[in-house]
C-alpha positions, 0 to 999 in steps of 0.5 A, a space after each residue: 929749639 930751646 929746652 924749657 924743662 929744668 927736670 929733663 933727663 937728657 940722655 938716659 936708658 930705660 931698657 937696652 936703648 939710649 933715649 934723649 929727653 930734650 924738652 921742646 925738641 921734636 922727636 921721631 919715635 918708633 914702638 912695636 908689638 911685643 912679638 914683632 921681633 925676637 930679642 936675640 935677633 936684635 942682640 945678634 945684629 948689634 954684636 955684628 955691627 960692633 965688630 964691623 967698621 960702622 960709623 953710626 951703629 944705632 942708625 945701621 941697627 934702625 935700618 935693619 929693624 925697619 926692614 924687618 918690621 915691614 915684613 909683618 912678623 909677629 901677631 900683627 894685632 894692629 891689623 884689627 880695625 878696632 885695635 888700630 883705631 884705638 891706638 890712633 885715637 890714643 895718639 891724637 887724644 893728647 895732641 896739643 896738650 902733652 905734645 904737638 903731633 906732626 906725623 904718625 902712622 900705625 901699621 900691623 906691628 909697629 907705630 911711628 910718630 913725630 911729636 914735640 913735647 909740650 912744656 913739663 912733659 918728658 918723652 919718657 912720660 909721654 911714652 909710658 902713658 901711651 903704651 900703658 893705656 893702649 896696652 890695657 885697652 888692647 888686653 880688654 879688646 882681645 880678652 888676653 893678658 900679657 905683654 902687648 908692646 915691646 918694653 923699650 922704644 926707639 927715639 931720635 931727636 930732630 936736628 933741623 928743618 930738613 930732618 923734620 921734613 924728611 922724617 914726616 915723609 919717611 913716616 907717611 911713606 911707610 905703609 907704601 914701602 911695606 906694600 900695605 897701600 899704593 899711595 900714602 894718602 890711602 892708609 887710614 891710620 896716618 897723618 897723610 890720610 888725615 891731611 888729605 881728608 882735611 881733618 
């Protein structure tokens, strides 16, 4: 895929994780509720993996985190229909304008999506917009103040068509793996459900 934006950041960090802004390159993104994972646990896992002989520390760390997320720790605010619908609507709102959304799933404590930024839209700007809007809306709906999302997010750029297809399957199968439903099409807050419903 060709990189179109001349102001791309490339590799950068806006917290403790590396990010890649690559213009029109599809990205697999995960972001989570603020209390879904203690920061000290993440730090301990990273230190453990650095001591072990691990080829790809980031991939090993992501696997541990995904298993932890699926256990449903934290406040799990996104179990509430009005909140989970609001987050899904926010993801869909800029589809075709700021990015092309290929797949998504929203679970009780985290969100996965696969999107390709449109011209002049960086992934970091897209993420700031989504998280800022949904955080303010969630605070209103919950009549609360404070952190809603964890400050950082995970992203991984898509290498090829096989990777693209595998990521869609991974995203859409997430609620089944987390035992939230029996079939991926049954989870209302996902691209699998939208595709099955013909929307």
